[in-house]
KEDREN-819722 format. One line per field, with one value per residue: residue number from 1; x, y, z of N, C-alpha, C in turn. Coordinates in pm, 1 decimal. Atoms other than C-alpha are relative to their C-alpha. Last residue first. Layout:
N
nr	(NUM, ...)
nX	(X, ...)
nY	(Y, ...)
nZ	(Z, ...)
caX	(X, ...)
caY	(Y, ...)
caZ	(Z, ...)
cX	(X, ...)
cY	(Y, ...)
cZ	(Z, ...)
//
This chain:
89
nr	(89, 88, 87, 86, 85, 84, 83, 82, 81, 80, 79, 78, 77, 76, 75, 74, 73, 72, 71, 70, 69, 68, 67, 66, 65, 64, 63, 62, 61, 60, 59, 58, 57, 56, 55, 54, 53, 52, 51, 50, 49, 48, 47, 46, 45, 44, 43, 42, 41, 40, 39, 38, 37, 36, 35, 34, 33, 32, 31, 30, 29, 28, 27, 26, 25, 24, 23, 22, 21, 20, 19, 18, 17, 16, 15, 14, 13, 12, 11, 10, 9, 8, 7, 6, 5, 4, 3, 2, 1)
nX	(114.1, 42.7, 99.3, 138.9, -46.3, 142.0, 31.7, 126.0, -22.0, 69.4, 42.2, 103.3, -36.1, 97.6, 135.0, -17.0, 37.1, 186.3, 20.0, -62.4, 81.2, -19.7, -105.4, -83.5, 111.5, -53.6, 51.8, -73.9, -129.0, -57.1, 6.4, -161.3, 16.8, -118.1, 30.2, -114.4, 3.0, 82.0, -27.3, 84.2, 56.2, 36.4, 62.4, 14.6, 140.5, 51.2, -89.1, -124.2, -90.9, -125.3, -30.6, -76.5, -140.4, 33.6, -64.4, -3.1, 95.9, 102.9, 44.3, -67.9, 2.2, -69.5, -97.3, -5.4, 60.1, 115.3, 82.3, 12.3, 153.6, 106.7, 20.9, 2.2, 156.1, 103.5, 83.8, -113.9, 102.8, 93.2, -31.4, -52.9, -168.1, -85.6, -38.8, -96.2, -160.0, -26.5, -15.9, 142.5, -1.0)
nY	(73.8, 131.8, 66.4, 15.1, 140.5, 64.9, 107.7, 116.5, 88.6, 130.5, -40.0, 40.8, 52.0, 28.8, -87.5, -95.0, -17.4, 35.6, -152.7, 44.2, 108.2, 162.0, 31.8, 143.5, 49.3, -33.0, -5.7, -104.6, -80.9, -48.8, -103.1, -51.6, -143.1, -59.7, -161.2, -88.2, 104.4, 121.3, 92.0, 128.8, 144.0, 120.1, 103.0, 117.6, 72.6, -22.7, 80.4, -104.9, 53.9, -53.4, -81.8, -147.4, 13.6, 29.6, -105.1, 78.1, -26.7, 57.3, -114.3, -65.7, -138.4, -94.4, 80.7, -57.4, 88.8, -6.4, -129.4, 15.7, 112.1, -97.0, -78.6, 94.7, 38.4, -107.7, -72.4, 3.3, 71.6, 45.0, 164.4, 35.5, -32.4, 27.4, 127.3, 10.2, -32.0, 147.3, 132.8, 74.4, 136.5)
nZ	(-62.5, 80.8, -70.9, 56.8, 17.1, -63.3, 51.0, -83.0, 73.0, -20.8, -138.9, -32.5, -103.9, -110.1, 3.5, -78.1, -138.5, -30.2, -93.6, -57.3, -98.0, 46.5, -83.4, 56.5, 102.9, 162.3, 124.7, 105.9, -36.2, 100.3, 14.5, 34.0, -16.1, 14.5, -48.0, -54.9, -132.3, -40.8, 131.8, -35.5, 100.1, 14.3, 87.6, -11.1, -16.9, -132.5, -120.1, -24.2, -115.5, 1.1, -148.2, 21.7, 76.6, 185.6, 113.1, 112.5, 85.6, -44.3, -107.1, -4.1, -87.4, -34.8, -49.0, -159.0, -76.7, 6.0, 0.7, -141.0, -18.5, 29.6, -94.7, -118.9, 1.5, -41.1, 110.1, 77.4, 92.2, -118.4, 17.8, -103.9, -36.2, 98.9, -26.5, -108.4, 57.2, 98.2, -85.6, 28.4, 103.9)
caX	(-1391.9, -1042.2, -980.7, -671.8, -403.5, -385.3, -16.9, -5.5, 319.0, 286.5, 465.2, 643.8, 829.0, 788.7, 995.2, 1302.9, 1166.1, 1161.8, 1557.0, 1654.3, 1359.8, 1485.4, 1276.1, 1025.5, 750.9, 901.6, 693.1, 895.2, 855.1, 510.0, 412.7, 333.3, 72.8, 47.9, -203.8, -187.5, -442.2, -588.3, -399.3, -557.1, -344.8, -321.3, -131.5, -34.3, 22.8, 370.2, 501.2, 229.1, -37.5, -332.7, -630.3, -674.0, -694.7, -984.8, -910.5, -1090.7, -1008.0, -768.7, -535.1, -540.7, -667.4, -695.2, -879.7, -1182.6, -1225.9, -1163.6, -847.5, -743.6, -861.8, -621.2, -320.0, -363.4, -398.8, -87.8, 123.1, 389.0, 180.0, 405.0, 675.0, 698.7, 659.5, 341.8, 182.4, 267.0, 102.0, -222.6, -242.8, -208.2, 112.1)
caY	(-2635.7, -2448.8, -2084.0, -1950.6, -1808.9, -1445.8, -1315.6, -963.7, -681.9, -382.7, -48.8, -76.8, 225.4, 349.9, 480.9, 296.0, 0.1, 65.9, 173.5, -198.5, -147.6, 179.7, 459.6, 670.8, 990.5, 1029.5, 1021.9, 994.1, 827.4, 676.6, 457.5, 105.3, -128.3, -466.8, -714.3, -1069.4, -1377.8, -1255.6, -899.2, -604.8, -344.8, -29.9, 283.3, 586.6, 890.9, 1080.7, 1153.3, 1240.4, 1037.4, 1190.7, 968.6, 856.9, 455.6, 524.9, 513.8, 331.1, 555.9, 459.9, 737.5, 574.0, 267.9, -33.8, -330.6, -154.3, -335.0, -34.8, 20.9, -372.8, -317.0, 20.9, -173.8, -472.9, -185.6, -29.4, -333.5, -520.9, -421.0, -286.8, -244.6, 143.9, 263.4, 56.1, 136.9, 507.0, 513.1, 321.8, 611.5, 901.7, 1116.2)
caZ	(742.7, 725.9, 833.2, 689.7, 961.2, 975.3, 889.7, 1051.8, 968.0, 1131.0, 1132.3, 798.8, 685.4, 338.2, 50.7, 111.1, 13.6, -325.6, -334.2, -513.9, -733.8, -870.1, -799.4, -1023.9, -926.4, -592.0, -304.4, 55.6, 401.1, 395.0, 695.6, 652.9, 754.6, 606.6, 690.3, 533.5, 458.0, 120.7, 133.7, 330.6, 298.6, 518.4, 464.7, 682.6, 574.6, 719.9, 386.5, 112.7, -73.2, -301.4, -295.9, -668.6, -619.3, -385.3, -6.6, 309.2, 578.4, 890.2, 751.6, 418.0, 402.0, 118.8, 74.7, -16.1, -357.3, -526.9, -396.2, -442.5, -824.7, -841.9, -719.7, -966.8, -1187.2, -1081.0, -1087.4, -821.5, -532.1, -210.4, -499.6, -383.0, -719.0, -763.2, -434.1, -489.5, -842.8, -692.4, -375.3, -651.2, -591.7)
cX	(-7.3, -125.7, -42.5, -73.7, -128.5, -1.2, -97.0, 1.7, -92.8, -6.7, -43.4, 22.5, -92.6, 65.7, -115.6, -91.6, 49.1, -25.9, -135.7, -33.1, 103.1, -45.3, 46.8, 108.3, 53.6, -61.2, 44.1, -110.6, 33.1, 105.9, 77.5, -43.9, 112.6, -29.5, 96.9, -55.6, 120.9, 2.3, -107.4, 20.8, -51.5, -46.3, -10.7, -87.0, 60.4, -131.8, -91.6, 101.8, 95.2, 87.9, 121.3, 36.4, 60.7, 123.4, -13.4, 31.6, 7.5, -153.2, -102.5, -18.7, 89.6, -33.3, 117.4, 64.6, -26.8, -86.0, -142.3, -62.3, 25.6, -80.0, -160.6, -37.9, -48.2, -117.2, -110.3, -66.7, 71.0, -104.9, -70.0, 30.0, 67.1, 122.4, 77.7, 22.2, 105.8, 136.0, 63.3, 44.3, -140.9)
cY	(-135.3, -50.8, -95.3, -71.1, -29.3, -144.1, -79.6, -82.4, -101.9, -110.7, -119.5, 20.2, -101.2, -76.3, 9.2, 136.3, 98.6, 26.2, -38.8, 120.6, -15.8, -86.1, -104.3, -13.4, -149.3, -83.1, 13.1, -78.2, 96.1, 93.0, 83.1, 178.7, 102.3, 141.7, 52.6, 152.1, 83.3, -31.3, -106.0, -97.6, -111.5, -83.2, -127.2, -99.2, -145.6, -33.5, 7.1, -56.4, 127.9, -30.2, 19.5, 60.2, 157.8, -8.2, -44.5, 103.8, -71.1, 29.7, -75.3, 71.5, 82.4, 110.6, 62.6, -62.4, 14.8, -84.0, -19.1, 124.4, 1.8, -115.1, 88.6, 131.1, -71.6, -28.3, 93.7, 111.0, 38.2, -88.2, -28.0, -164.7, -66.0, 9.3, -69.8, -166.0, -74.0, 37.0, -153.2, -140.6, -85.1)
cZ	(-34.8, 69.3, -91.3, 107.4, -89.4, -52.5, 105.4, -103.6, 35.7, -111.4, 68.7, 138.8, 54.3, 112.4, 122.7, 40.4, 140.6, 121.9, 20.2, 125.3, 103.8, 107.8, -74.1, 129.4, -37.8, -95.9, -130.3, -131.1, -132.5, 43.1, -113.6, 22.1, 9.7, 33.4, -12.8, 25.3, 66.7, 162.7, 21.9, -63.5, 35.2, -95.5, 59.4, -89.3, 30.7, 6.1, 67.4, 104.8, 28.7, 146.8, -13.3, 130.3, 16.9, -26.5, -153.1, -110.8, -120.8, -49.1, 79.7, 132.0, -9.8, 89.0, 46.4, 65.0, 164.4, 37.8, 6.6, 53.7, 134.8, 47.3, 1.3, 154.5, 65.6, -41.8, 26.4, -129.9, -141.1, -105.9, 127.8, 5.6, 131.9, -1.7, -126.9, 47.5, 127.2, -89.7, -97.8, 85.5, 51.0)
//
């Protein structure tokens, strides 16, 4: 499964176009390598998302083409979640 589609199906990012933009902006890595939207994802891969002030690291558990919204969180296991304080000057 493509990375951008997995991010959308798993509901880590709400829209596939937004997931694509994050990948192209080098905000997503797979197994510690910056990933393109077309990167192939398989169970066991570790995805790190760098949102504005939030870092999420997850392990992929499954990659089905579709899943119900209430089951989306079963596709991954959260390994690390970090909230950074915004710097104010």
